[in-house]
C-alpha positions in Angstrom: -4.8 -14.2 42.7 -3.4 -12.7 39.3 -5.1 -10.6 36.7 -5.8 -12.2 33.0 -5.4 -9.8 30.2 -5.9 -10.7 26.9 -4.6 -9.3 24.0 -7.3 -8.6 21.4 -6.2 -9.7 17.8 -5.4 -7.4 15.3 -7.6 -7.4 12.2 -4.9 -6.7 10.0 -1.0 -8.4 9.7 1.6 -6.3 11.2 3.1 -5.9 7.5 0.2 -4.2 6.6 0.3 -2.1 9.7 3.9 -0.8 9.2 2.9 -0.2 5.5 -0.1 2.2 6.8 1.2 6.0 6.6 4.2 5.7 4.5 5.0 8.5 2.8 5.6 8.0 -1.4 7.8 9.9 -3.3 6.1 8.4 -6.5 4.4 5.3 -7.7 4.0 3.7 -10.9 2.0 1.0 -12.5 3.4 -2.0 -14.4 1.7 -2.8 -17.8 2.9 -4.5 -20.7 3.9 -1.5 -22.6 5.9 -0.4 -19.6 6.0 1.5 -16.6 3.4 4.4 -15.9 3.6 7.0 -13.5 0.5 7.3 -11.6 1.2 9.8 -9.0 3.8 11.5 -7.0 3.8 12.5 -3.2 1.1 10.3 -1.6 0.5 8.4 1.3 -0.6 4.8 2.0 -3.7 4.3 3.9 -4.2 0.6 5.0 -6.4 1.5 7.7 -9.4 0.0 6.1 -10.4 -3.3 4.2 -8.6 -1.7 1.2 -5.1 -0.4 0.6 -5.5 3.1 -1.2 -2.8 5.6 -2.6 -3.9 9.0 -1.6 -2.9 12.2 -2.8 -2.7 15.8 -1.6 -5.7 16.7 -4.0 -7.7 13.8 -2.5 -7.2 11.8 -5.4 -6.9 7.9 -5.3 -5.6 6.4 -8.5 -5.2 2.7 -6.8 -7.0 1.0 -4.4 -7.3 -2.9 -3.7 -9.0 -4.8 -1.3 -6.6 -6.7 1.6 -7.9 -9.9 0.6 -6.8 -10.0 -2.6 -3.6 -8.0 -2.4 0.2 -9.8 -2.4 2.9 -7.1 -1.6 6.8 -7.2 -0.7 9.2 -4.9 0.1 12.2 -4.1 -2.5 15.6 -5.8 -1.6 16.9 -2.0 -1.2 14.2 -1.3 1.5 13.4 1.9 -0.3 10.0 0.5 -1.8 7.0 -1.9 -2.0 5.6 -4.2 -4.7 1.9 -4.6 -4.5 -0.2 -6.6 -6.9 -3.9 -6.4 -6.6 -7.5 -6.1 -7.7 -7.9 -2.4 -8.5 -11.4 -1.3 -7.4 -11.3 1.9 -9.5 -10.5 0.0 -12.9 -11.4 -3.8 -12.1 -8.0 -5.0 -13.4 -5.1 -6.6 -11.5 -2.4 -4.6 -11.6 1.2 -4.4 -10.2 2.1 -0.6 -8.7 5.6 -0.1 -7.5 5.8 2.8 -4.7 9.1 4.2 -3.7 9.4 5.4 -0.1 10.0 9.0 0.8 13.7 8.9 2.1 14.4 11.5 5.0 18.3 12.5 5.4 
């Protein structure tokens, strides 16, 4: 008699799980007038129902629900482009976050 194991379905896709905990050197928000730096030295937190950029001082300049978020890794593999409805401002923004690089 064999044992039957059922793998529990993850609530989040593997790509979002891979983003969770990534360290960011800096993040910029794209606007029609240009790019605005929203912060330096932060971490991506995607463990809840929303994706957040959390800085060391506790501030969260960008947070969007995973259901409205679209994202893709940059071709250089050194960052991610995220488009989503910002919970804080209520507007739809595109944010580019560059990963911290360790040698």
